[in-house]
Structure formats: structure tokens, C-alpha cells
KEKE-3310 file (N, C-alpha, C; in steps of 0.2 Angstrom, whole numbers, plus 5000, padded with zeros to 4 digits):
npx = (5549:5536:5528:5534:5535:5544:5552:5564:5580:5593:5611:5622:5635:5642:5630:5622:5607:5595:5582:5566:5551:5535:5524:5523:5537:5542:5543:5537:5539:5552:5561:5556:5556:5570:5575:5568:5574:5588:5586:5582:5593:5603:5599:5592:5584:5568:5566:5558:5543:5534:5520:5505:5493:5493:5497:5492:5478:5466:5455:5460:5472:5470:5468:5471:5463:5466:5467:5474:5475:5468:5455:5454:5452:5462:5467:5477:5488:5493:5511:5527:5542:5556:5572:5587:5604:5620:5632:5640:5657:5661:5664:5652:5635:5618:5602:5587:5573:5557:5542:5527:5523:5517:5501:5498:5504:5518:5530:5530:5531:5543:5551:5550:5557:5570:5572:5574:5586:5595:5594:5600:5612:5615:5625:5624:5612:5603:5593:5581:5575:5563:5560:5549:5554:5560:5566:5573:5569:5578:5590:5605:5600:5599:5606:5605:5614:5612:5616:5613:5623:5638:5651:5649:5643:5654:5663:5657:5656:5645:5631:5627:5612:5600:5587:5571:5554:5539:5538:5541:5539:5552:5560:5556:5560:5574:5576:5573:5584:5594:5592:5594:5607:5612:5621:5615:5610:5604:5598:5592:5583:5580:5565:5557:5543:5533:5531:5527:5518:5522:5531:5549:5562:5574:5577:5577:5588:5598:5598:5600:5613:5620:5618:5625:5638:5640:5640:5651:5649:5650:5639:5630:5620:5614:5601:5592:5598:5594:5580:5579:5584:5574:5563:5567:5566:5553:5546:5551:5545:5532:5532:5536:5524:5517:5517:5518:5522:5534:5542:5543:5550:5562:5566:5569:5580:5589:5591:5596:5608:5615:5616:5625:5624:5623:5613:5607:5594:5577:5561:5547:5530:5517:5507:5514:5524:5515:5509:5520:5522:5510:5511:5522:5516:5506:5514:5520:5508:5506:5516)
npy = (5435:5430:5427:5419:5403:5390:5377:5370:5375:5380:5378:5390:5396:5412:5419:5427:5436:5435:5444:5445:5452:5449:5461:5479:5482:5475:5475:5468:5456:5453:5454:5445:5433:5432:5430:5417:5410:5409:5403:5390:5386:5386:5376:5378:5375:5375:5382:5389:5400:5415:5418:5422:5428:5439:5449:5451:5457:5447:5449:5456:5450:5435:5419:5403:5389:5372:5356:5342:5329:5327:5326:5330:5345:5359:5374:5386:5398:5415:5418:5420:5413:5406:5400:5390:5388:5382:5392:5390:5387:5395:5403:5406:5405:5405:5414:5413:5424:5423:5429:5438:5455:5461:5468:5474:5480:5483:5486:5477:5465:5467:5466:5453:5447:5453:5447:5433:5435:5439:5428:5418:5423:5432:5442:5451:5459:5458:5465:5463:5472:5478:5491:5502:5511:5523:5515:5505:5489:5483:5486:5484:5478:5490:5489:5495:5497:5500:5507:5512:5515:5523:5517:5504:5505:5509:5498:5488:5493:5500:5513:5526:5527:5539:5541:5549:5548:5539:5522:5504:5488:5484:5496:5499:5488:5489:5501:5496:5487:5496:5503:5494:5492:5483:5478:5482:5480:5485:5479:5485:5483:5490:5491:5491:5502:5501:5488:5483:5474:5461:5447:5448:5440:5445:5456:5449:5440:5450:5454:5442:5439:5451:5449:5437:5441:5451:5443:5435:5423:5411:5407:5397:5401:5398:5393:5403:5414:5411:5412:5425:5430:5426:5433:5446:5446:5442:5453:5463:5459:5462:5476:5480:5480:5491:5507:5519:5515:5509:5520:5527:5518:5518:5532:5531:5522:5530:5540:5534:5529:5540:5547:5554:5556:5546:5544:5539:5526:5530:5525:5527:5531:5522:5531:5543:5538:5534:5546:5552:5544:5546:5560:5559:5553:5562:5572:5566:5565:5578:5581)
npz = (5415:5413:5402:5393:5386:5389:5382:5383:5390:5382:5382:5377:5367:5368:5362:5348:5346:5334:5326:5318:5312:5306:5298:5300:5299:5289:5274:5259:5264:5266:5277:5287:5279:5277:5290:5292:5282:5286:5298:5295:5286:5296:5304:5315:5331:5339:5355:5364:5366:5364:5373:5365:5370:5378:5370:5357:5347:5344:5335:5325:5321:5317:5324:5316:5309:5306:5299:5306:5304:5293:5298:5312:5320:5323:5332:5327:5334:5333:5334:5342:5340:5347:5342:5342:5337:5332:5325:5309:5307:5317:5334:5340:5345:5339:5342:5336:5333:5327:5321:5323:5322:5337:5343:5355:5372:5370:5378:5388:5380:5374:5386:5389:5378:5381:5393:5389:5382:5391:5400:5393:5390:5379:5368:5359:5349:5334:5323:5309:5296:5283:5271:5262:5248:5236:5225:5212:5205:5197:5201:5212:5229:5242:5257:5273:5288:5305:5321:5337:5347:5346:5347:5345:5332:5325:5327:5320:5308:5304:5302:5313:5320:5316:5314:5315:5319:5316:5323:5324:5331:5331:5333:5346:5353:5351:5359:5371:5373:5373:5384:5393:5392:5383:5368:5352:5335:5318:5303:5287:5273:5257:5248:5232:5230:5221:5219:5231:5237:5233:5237:5240:5235:5231:5240:5252:5250:5250:5263:5270:5265:5271:5284:5286:5283:5293:5305:5302:5296:5284:5270:5259:5246:5234:5230:5234:5227:5214:5215:5217:5205:5196:5201:5198:5184:5182:5188:5179:5167:5170:5172:5160:5152:5155:5150:5157:5170:5167:5162:5174:5181:5174:5177:5190:5190:5183:5192:5203:5198:5196:5207:5220:5233:5247:5257:5273:5274:5276:5283:5274:5271:5263:5258:5255:5246:5236:5232:5226:5215:5208:5206:5197:5186:5182:5178:5167:5159:5156:5147)
capx = (5548:5531:5524:5538:5534:5550:5552:5570:5585:5599:5617:5624:5641:5642:5625:5619:5600:5593:5575:5562:5544:5530:5521:5525:5544:5543:5540:5538:5541:5559:5565:5554:5559:5577:5576:5566:5579:5594:5584:5582:5600:5607:5596:5590:5578:5564:5566:5553:5539:5530:5512:5502:5487:5493:5500:5488:5471:5464:5450:5464:5477:5465:5470:5469:5460:5469:5466:5480:5475:5462:5449:5454:5453:5466:5467:5484:5488:5499:5516:5534:5545:5563:5575:5594:5608:5627:5634:5645:5664:5661:5664:5646:5629:5613:5595:5583:5566:5553:5535:5523:5523:5511:5497:5497:5509:5525:5535:5530:5533:5551:5554:5550:5563:5576:5573:5577:5592:5599:5594:5605:5619:5616:5630:5622:5605:5603:5586:5581:5569:5563:5556:5547:5558:5561:5572:5571:5570:5583:5597:5606:5596:5603:5605:5608:5615:5613:5617:5612:5629:5643:5656:5646:5643:5661:5666:5654:5656:5638:5630:5624:5605:5598:5580:5566:5548:5535:5542:5537:5542:5559:5562:5555:5565:5581:5576:5573:5590:5598:5591:5597:5614:5614:5622:5610:5611:5598:5599:5586:5583:5575:5561:5553:5537:5528:5529:5527:5513:5525:5537:5555:5568:5580:5578:5578:5595:5602:5598:5604:5621:5623:5618:5630:5644:5640:5641:5657:5647:5649:5633:5629:5613:5612:5594:5589:5600:5590:5574:5580:5584:5567:5559:5568:5564:5545:5544:5553:5540:5525:5533:5536:5517:5514:5522:5519:5526:5541:5545:5544:5556:5568:5568:5572:5586:5594:5592:5600:5614:5619:5616:5632:5623:5620:5610:5604:5587:5572:5555:5542:5523:5514:5504:5519:5526:5510:5508:5526:5521:5505:5514:5526:5511:5503:5519:5520:5502:5506:5521)
capy = (5431:5426:5425:5415:5396:5386:5369:5369:5381:5378:5381:5392:5400:5419:5419:5433:5435:5438:5444:5448:5452:5451:5467:5486:5482:5469:5476:5463:5450:5452:5453:5438:5428:5431:5426:5411:5406:5408:5398:5384:5384:5385:5370:5381:5371:5379:5380:5393:5404:5420:5417:5427:5430:5446:5454:5451:5458:5442:5451:5459:5445:5430:5412:5399:5383:5368:5349:5339:5322:5327:5325:5334:5353:5362:5381:5388:5405:5419:5416:5422:5407:5406:5394:5391:5384:5384:5396:5386:5390:5401:5401:5408:5402:5411:5413:5417:5425:5424:5430:5444:5461:5461:5474:5476:5479:5482:5486:5470:5460:5468:5464:5445:5446:5455:5442:5428:5437:5439:5422:5414:5427:5435:5447:5456:5458:5460:5464:5463:5475:5480:5497:5504:5517:5525:5511:5501:5482:5481:5488:5480:5480:5493:5487:5500:5494:5505:5505:5518:5516:5525:5513:5497:5506:5509:5492:5484:5496:5502:5520:5528:5528:5546:5542:5551:5547:5533:5516:5498:5484:5484:5502:5499:5483:5492:5505:5492:5484:5501:5505:5488:5492:5477:5480:5480:5483:5483:5479:5487:5483:5495:5488:5496:5503:5499:5480:5482:5468:5455:5445:5450:5436:5449:5459:5443:5438:5455:5454:5436:5441:5456:5446:5432:5445:5454:5437:5432:5416:5410:5403:5395:5404:5397:5393:5410:5418:5409:5415:5433:5432:5425:5438:5452:5445:5443:5460:5467:5458:5465:5483:5482:5480:5497:5512:5524:5512:5508:5526:5529:5514:5521:5538:5529:5519:5536:5544:5529:5528:5546:5550:5554:5556:5539:5546:5533:5525:5531:5523:5531:5528:5521:5537:5547:5535:5534:5553:5553:5541:5550:5566:5558:5551:5569:5576:5563:5567:5585:5582)
capz = (5409:5414:5396:5389:5386:5388:5380:5386:5391:5379:5384:5371:5367:5366:5357:5345:5345:5328:5327:5313:5313:5300:5299:5298:5298:5284:5267:5254:5268:5265:5284:5290:5275:5278:5296:5292:5278:5290:5303:5291:5284:5301:5307:5322:5334:5344:5362:5368:5362:5368:5374:5362:5374:5381:5365:5351:5346:5339:5330:5320:5319:5319:5324:5310:5310:5302:5300:5308:5301:5289:5302:5319:5319:5328:5331:5327:5337:5331:5339:5341:5342:5348:5341:5343:5333:5332:5318:5305:5307:5322:5341:5343:5343:5337:5344:5330:5335:5321:5323:5320:5327:5342:5343:5362:5377:5367:5383:5391:5375:5374:5392:5388:5374:5385:5398:5386:5380:5398:5403:5389:5389:5372:5368:5353:5346:5327:5320:5302:5293:5276:5271:5255:5246:5229:5222:5206:5206:5193:5204:5218:5235:5246:5264:5278:5295:5310:5328:5341:5351:5342:5348:5341:5325:5322:5327:5315:5301:5303:5303:5319:5319:5317:5312:5319:5316:5318:5323:5325:5337:5330:5336:5353:5355:5352:5364:5377:5374:5374:5391:5397:5390:5379:5362:5347:5328:5314:5295:5284:5265:5253:5243:5228:5233:5216:5220:5239:5239:5230:5241:5236:5236:5230:5246:5256:5249:5252:5271:5272:5264:5276:5291:5286:5284:5300:5309:5299:5295:5277:5269:5252:5245:5227:5229:5235:5221:5208:5216:5216:5197:5193:5204:5194:5178:5182:5189:5173:5162:5171:5171:5152:5149:5156:5148:5162:5175:5164:5162:5181:5184:5171:5180:5196:5188:5181:5198:5207:5195:5196:5214:5224:5240:5249:5264:5276:5272:5281:5282:5271:5271:5257:5255:5252:5239:5231:5230:5222:5209:5205:5203:5190:5181:5180:5174:5160:5155:5154:5141)
cpx = (5542:5527:5528:5537:5541:5549:5559:5575:5591:5605:5621:5631:5641:5636:5624:5611:5598:5585:5572:5555:5540:5526:5524:5533:5546:5540:5542:5540:5548:5563:5563:5556:5566:5579:5574:5571:5585:5592:5585:5589:5604:5605:5594:5584:5574:5565:5561:5549:5536:5523:5509:5496:5487:5495:5497:5481:5469:5458:5454:5469:5473:5469:5468:5467:5463:5467:5473:5481:5470:5455:5449:5456:5457:5467:5475:5485:5494:5505:5522:5538:5553:5566:5583:5598:5615:5629:5640:5652:5664:5661:5657:5640:5624:5606:5591:5575:5562:5546:5532:5523:5517:5508:5497:5503:5516:5530:5536:5533:5541:5554:5555:5557:5570:5577:5576:5584:5597:5600:5600:5611:5620:5620:5628:5615:5605:5596:5586:5574:5569:5558:5554:5551:5558:5567:5569:5573:5575:5590:5598:5602:5601:5601:5608:5608:5616:5614:5617:5619:5635:5649:5655:5646:5649:5664:5663:5653:5649:5637:5627:5617:5603:5591:5576:5559:5544:5540:5538:5541:5549:5563:5562:5559:5572:5581:5577:5580:5595:5598:5594:5604:5617:5615:5617:5612:5605:5601:5593:5587:5578:5572:5557:5546:5531:5527:5529:5523:5516:5531:5543:5561:5574:5582:5580:5585:5600:5603:5601:5611:5624:5623:5624:5637:5645:5642:5647:5655:5646:5643:5632:5622:5611:5605:5590:5591:5596:5583:5574:5580:5577:5562:5560:5565:5556:5543:5545:5547:5534:5526:5533:5529:5514:5519:5524:5524:5534:5545:5547:5550:5563:5571:5572:5579:5591:5596:5597:5607:5618:5619:5622:5630:5620:5618:5607:5596:5583:5565:5550:5535:5521:5510:5509:5522:5521:5509:5514:5525:5515:5507:5518:5521:5507:5508:5520:5514:5502:5511:5518)
cpy = (5427:5424:5421:5407:5392:5379:5367:5375:5378:5381:5383:5396:5407:5420:5426:5431:5439:5438:5448:5447:5453:5457:5474:5486:5477:5470:5470:5456:5448:5450:5446:5432:5427:5428:5419:5407:5404:5403:5391:5382:5383:5379:5372:5377:5375:5377:5384:5397:5409:5419:5423:5431:5437:5451:5455:5453:5452:5443:5454:5454:5438:5423:5408:5392:5378:5361:5345:5332:5321:5327:5330:5341:5355:5370:5383:5396:5408:5418:5420:5417:5409:5400:5395:5386:5386:5387:5392:5390:5396:5398:5404:5404:5407:5409:5417:5417:5427:5424:5436:5449:5461:5468:5477:5475:5478:5482:5480:5465:5461:5465:5456:5443:5447:5450:5436:5429:5436:5432:5417:5418:5430:5441:5453:5454:5461:5459:5466:5467:5477:5486:5499:5511:5518:5522:5507:5494:5479:5483:5484:5483:5484:5491:5492:5497:5500:5502:5512:5520:5517:5520:5506:5499:5506:5502:5487:5487:5498:5510:5520:5530:5535:5547:5545:5551:5541:5527:5510:5494:5484:5490:5501:5493:5485:5497:5501:5489:5490:5503:5500:5488:5485:5479:5478:5484:5481:5484:5480:5486:5487:5491:5492:5496:5501:5492:5478:5475:5461:5453:5446:5445:5440:5453:5454:5441:5443:5455:5447:5437:5445:5453:5441:5435:5448:5449:5433:5424:5415:5406:5403:5397:5403:5397:5399:5415:5417:5412:5422:5435:5431:5430:5445:5452:5445:5450:5464:5466:5461:5473:5485:5482:5487:5503:5517:5521:5511:5514:5528:5525:5517:5527:5536:5526:5525:5539:5540:5529:5534:5549:5549:5554:5549:5540:5540:5533:5527:5528:5528:5528:5527:5527:5542:5545:5535:5541:5554:5550:5544:5556:5565:5556:5558:5572:5573:5564:5574:5586:5582)
cpz = (5409:5408:5391:5391:5384:5387:5384:5386:5388:5382:5378:5372:5364:5361:5355:5344:5339:5328:5320:5314:5307:5302:5297:5296:5293:5277:5263:5257:5268:5272:5287:5286:5276:5285:5296:5287:5282:5296:5301:5289:5290:5305:5314:5324:5339:5351:5367:5363:5367:5368:5370:5365:5376:5376:5358:5351:5341:5334:5324:5317:5321:5319:5318:5312:5304:5304:5301:5305:5296:5292:5308:5317:5325:5327:5332:5329:5334:5336:5338:5344:5342:5347:5342:5339:5334:5325:5315:5306:5312:5329:5344:5341:5342:5340:5338:5333:5329:5323:5319:5325:5331:5341:5350:5367:5375:5373:5386:5387:5375:5380:5392:5384:5377:5390:5395:5384:5386:5400:5399:5387:5382:5373:5363:5351:5339:5325:5313:5300:5286:5275:5263:5254:5238:5226:5216:5207:5202:5196:5210:5224:5240:5253:5269:5285:5299:5317:5332:5345:5346:5341:5344:5334:5322:5322:5322:5308:5299:5304:5310:5317:5320:5315:5317:5316:5319:5318:5324:5331:5337:5334:5344:5356:5356:5357:5371:5379:5376:5381:5396:5396:5387:5371:5357:5340:5324:5307:5292:5276:5262:5248:5239:5230:5228:5216:5227:5241:5237:5235:5237:5239:5236:5237:5252:5256:5251:5260:5273:5271:5269:5283:5292:5287:5290:5305:5307:5299:5287:5275:5261:5251:5237:5226:5229:5229:5215:5209:5215:5209:5194:5195:5199:5187:5177:5183:5182:5168:5163:5170:5164:5149:5151:5155:5153:5168:5173:5164:5169:5183:5180:5174:5187:5195:5187:5188:5203:5204:5195:5203:5218:5231:5242:5256:5267:5274:5278:5279:5279:5270:5264:5254:5252:5246:5234:5228:5225:5215:5205:5202:5197:5185:5178:5176:5167:5156:5152:5148:5134)
residu = (UNK:UNK:UNK:UNK:UNK:UNK:UNK:UNK:UNK:UNK:UNK:UNK:UNK:UNK:UNK:UNK:UNK:UNK:UNK:UNK:UNK:UNK:UNK:UNK:UNK:UNK:UNK:UNK:UNK:UNK:UNK:UNK:UNK:UNK:UNK:UNK:UNK:UNK:UNK:UNK:UNK:UNK:UNK:UNK:UNK:UNK:UNK:UNK:UNK:UNK:UNK:UNK:UNK:UNK:UNK:UNK:UNK:UNK:UNK:UNK:UNK:UNK:UNK:UNK:UNK:UNK:UNK:UNK:UNK:UNK:UNK:UNK:UNK:UNK:UNK:UNK:UNK:UNK:UNK:UNK:UNK:UNK:UNK:UNK:UNK:UNK:UNK:UNK:UNK:UNK:UNK:UNK:UNK:UNK:UNK:UNK:UNK:UNK:UNK:UNK:UNK:UNK:UNK:UNK:UNK:UNK:UNK:UNK:UNK:UNK:UNK:UNK:UNK:UNK:UNK:UNK:UNK:UNK:UNK:UNK:UNK:UNK:UNK:UNK:UNK:UNK:UNK:UNK:UNK:UNK:UNK:UNK:UNK:UNK:UNK:UNK:UNK:UNK:UNK:UNK:UNK:UNK:UNK:UNK:UNK:UNK:UNK:UNK:UNK:UNK:UNK:UNK:UNK:UNK:UNK:UNK:UNK:UNK:UNK:UNK:UNK:UNK:UNK:UNK:UNK:UNK:UNK:UNK:UNK:UNK:UNK:UNK:UNK:UNK:UNK:UNK:UNK:UNK:UNK:UNK:UNK:UNK:UNK:UNK:UNK:UNK:UNK:UNK:UNK:UNK:UNK:UNK:UNK:UNK:UNK:UNK:UNK:UNK:UNK:UNK:UNK:UNK:UNK:UNK:UNK:UNK:UNK:UNK:UNK:UNK:UNK:UNK:UNK:UNK:UNK:UNK:UNK:UNK:UNK:UNK:UNK:UNK:UNK:UNK:UNK:UNK:UNK:UNK:UNK:UNK:UNK:UNK:UNK:UNK:UNK:UNK:UNK:UNK:UNK:UNK:UNK:UNK:UNK:UNK:UNK:UNK:UNK:UNK:UNK:UNK:UNK:UNK:UNK:UNK:UNK:UNK:UNK:UNK:UNK:UNK:UNK:UNK:UNK:UNK:UNK:UNK:UNK:UNK:UNK:UNK:UNK:UNK:UNK:UNK:UNK:UNK:UNK:UNK:UNK:UNK:UNK:UNK:UNK:UNK:UNK:UNK:UNK)
# end
């Protein structure tokens, strides 16, 4: 753990490590926002961070300059911060890892996270992710929970992961924990690809609820629920101004409402989804 900067080493009760990263695994900022929301609601306090020097290309993820007192300039580096809190009405504590997907040395980065988990006795790792999919913003957000280990998947009521294809730091992190025989699970929310650039409180809420349920920790989310309602209304207003997009969304709604097959979600590239949307528009133009 040579790259972990410890502020203190908390003494935790059967902790669960919850992790989310901005970047490839974080469509519409849903996963990172969910982790941040839970961190704040649980009152988690920082105890360590992972030194970014070895893991980021600073020409791609640039540090920021800010004024701390209106005069003094301070450089703020990209970071992955670890915080800890006691879960309400639970015999467990939680470690929350919030940060950005690194660009470099992923195996070494994962070794740092694994080292912290082992040091503090983490019994389970839960990662949050969000992916682009052919879903409608007007329908309930679909969250898929997966675990590579069949016994854990059955115990938690999750699916066994069968995904094959490109992966992000979340996938590599799970592989590191699997190799180290540390149980891990992942929750993924589906985000409408046609509003991919807009942060989705609705998807964030779905991940928060699923995480709370997975950890058997009740949580009041009235503020986030209102933001989710406002988000859906605002997107609906924008969609209604474009007949082609409105027709596309209606087709998605019909497909989702009639689909009997609830196959596991799989990440899709923006290019694939854009091509599907363009094909629909061409079909509409030919009618």
C-alpha cells in the first residue's frame, strides 16, 4: 500500500467497501453521484486517499487551480478518497471509495484498494456503475446486480456475471478481489443513451435504493426523489419539442412495456447506440 496516504486507520465493524468512479463506468454521473450521496447521508469521514501521481495522465485529467481565501492559489489534484461511517441500524460499518477512473497502472491501483480492504477487514466489496442502454427516461430505472461467485450471487439474490467485452476499472477491481478470494458484487443502472450527457438523479436514486436494500440499511431519500421527478419532467419537455426523438422514445416505451425477456444489461458503446438511433430516423424518413 505504498501509494495510500493514511490520515488515520479507523477501527471498523465487519465493514463493506462501496466504490464508484467517474469515467467509463459512470454514465450520466449516476454511479459517482450515488456513492457521494450515500457518503454524505451516512456522514462518512475521510481517513485515506490514493496518491494520484502514479495513476493519472495529468495532461488528460488535469489538476485544477482554485483560490482558497480569494488570494492564495492552490492546485487540486485528481484523487480517490476513502471515507468510513457506521451504517444506521446495522452491525456493520462502511468504507466509501469515491474518485475518478485512473488512466495508468490499473493492477497496481487495484492492489492499493485491496490492501486497504484487507487492512480494515472488509468482508464484501460492492461497486456501483451506470451504462448507456436502449431505455426510456419515463420508465423505472433498471438496476442489475451481479456477482462472479455463484454462492454470493445466490445469497444476495443477484445474477452471476456473464458479460464479455471491454471493461473499466470496476471490472479489473472485481477481478483483483476474485483472485484474492474477497467477495464482491456490482450494481449497474441503465441510463437512456439519448440523454447521456445529462446527469440523471433518477438513475442515482435507483442505485441508492438498491445499495440501501443490499446492505439492509433504510434511508430517507425524499430530496433525491424530488430531483428525480424534476429530471423526468425536464427531459420530457425537451423530448416533446422534437417529433423524431419523441417517436423514438415512444418506441422504446412500447418495447420495454411488452418485453418478456429481462436479459442482463450489457454495456454498449455510444457509437452502437447512435447508429441505432440514426437507423430509426432513417426508417421514419422513409415512411
